[in-house]
C-alpha positions as a Markdown table, in Angstrom:
| # | Residue | x | y | z |
|---|---|---|---|---|
| 1 | Unk | 31.5 | 19.0 | 33.2 |
| 2 | Unk | 28.0 | 18.7 | 34.6 |
| 3 | Unk | 24.9 | 18.5 | 32.5 |
| 4 | Unk | 21.3 | 17.6 | 33.3 |
| 5 | Unk | 19.6 | 14.7 | 31.6 |
| 6 | Unk | 15.9 | 14.3 | 32.2 |
| 7 | Unk | 16.2 | 16.5 | 35.3 |
| 8 | Unk | 19.1 | 14.6 | 36.9 |
| 9 | Unk | 22.6 | 15.9 | 37.2 |
| 10 | Unk | 25.2 | 13.9 | 35.2 |
| 11 | Unk | 29.0 | 14.4 | 35.4 |
| 12 | Unk | 30.9 | 13.9 | 32.2 |
| 13 | Unk | 34.6 | 13.1 | 32.3 |
| 14 | Unk | 35.3 | 15.0 | 29.1 |
| 15 | Unk | 35.3 | 18.8 | 28.9 |
| 16 | Unk | 34.1 | 18.6 | 25.3 |
| 17 | Unk | 31.5 | 16.1 | 24.2 |
| 18 | Unk | 29.1 | 15.9 | 21.3 |
| 19 | Unk | 25.5 | 14.8 | 21.6 |
| 20 | Unk | 26.5 | 11.7 | 19.6 |
| 21 | Unk | 29.3 | 10.9 | 22.1 |
| 22 | Unk | 26.7 | 11.1 | 24.9 |
| 23 | Unk | 24.3 | 8.8 | 23.1 |
| 24 | Unk | 27.1 | 6.3 | 22.7 |
| 25 | Unk | 28.2 | 6.6 | 26.4 |
| 26 | Unk | 24.6 | 6.1 | 27.5 |
| 27 | Unk | 24.4 | 3.0 | 25.2 |
| 28 | Unk | 21.5 | 4.5 | 23.2 |
| 29 | Unk | 23.1 | 4.0 | 19.8 |
| 30 | Unk | 20.6 | 2.6 | 17.3 |
| 31 | Unk | 17.5 | 3.3 | 19.5 |
| 32 | Unk | 14.7 | 5.5 | 18.4 |
| 33 | Unk | 15.2 | 8.5 | 20.6 |
| 34 | Unk | 14.6 | 12.2 | 20.4 |
| 35 | Unk | 16.8 | 14.7 | 22.2 |
| 36 | Unk | 15.9 | 18.3 | 23.3 |
| 37 | Unk | 18.8 | 20.5 | 24.4 |
| 38 | Unk | 17.9 | 23.7 | 26.4 |
| 39 | Unk | 14.4 | 23.7 | 24.9 |
| 40 | Unk | 15.4 | 23.0 | 21.2 |
| 41 | Unk | 15.1 | 19.7 | 19.4 |
| 42 | Unk | 18.5 | 18.4 | 18.2 |
| 43 | Unk | 18.0 | 16.7 | 14.8 |
| 44 | Unk | 19.5 | 13.2 | 14.6 |
| 45 | Unk | 21.6 | 14.5 | 11.6 |
| 46 | Unk | 23.2 | 17.0 | 13.9 |
| 47 | Unk | 24.1 | 14.7 | 16.9 |
| 48 | Unk | 27.8 | 14.6 | 15.9 |
| 49 | Unk | 28.0 | 18.3 | 15.4 |
| 50 | Unk | 26.2 | 19.7 | 18.5 |
| 51 | Unk | 28.6 | 20.2 | 21.4 |
| 52 | Unk | 27.4 | 20.0 | 25.0 |
| 53 | Unk | 28.3 | 22.7 | 27.4 |
| 54 | Unk | 28.3 | 22.9 | 31.2 |
| 55 | Unk | 24.8 | 23.1 | 32.7 |
| 56 | Unk | 23.1 | 22.1 | 29.5 |
| 57 | Unk | 19.6 | 20.6 | 30.1 |
| 58 | Unk | 18.7 | 17.6 | 27.9 |
| 59 | Unk | 15.5 | 15.7 | 27.7 |
| 60 | Unk | 15.9 | 12.3 | 26.0 |
| 61 | Unk | 12.8 | 10.4 | 25.1 |
| 62 | Unk | 12.4 | 7.0 | 23.4 |
| 63 | Unk | 9.7 | 6.0 | 20.9 |
| 64 | Unk | 7.3 | 3.4 | 22.2 |
| 65 | Unk | 5.4 | 1.1 | 19.8 |
| 66 | Unk | 1.9 | -0.1 | 20.3 |
| 67 | Unk | -1.5 | 0.5 | 19.2 |
């Protein structure tokens, strides 16, 4: 299955994958990130429940500290 992450095509081995599984695969677990899927924010509490589909467009951004 192909999805797009931050504008780049990404092939997933699994036909069915949750946002949480993608976060784990990308080694982003525990990091302060926000994910938008097809223009809608995915709440962190829903990562395990939201399933990815072919051609989904995700934007993943990380929080940056500073001041």
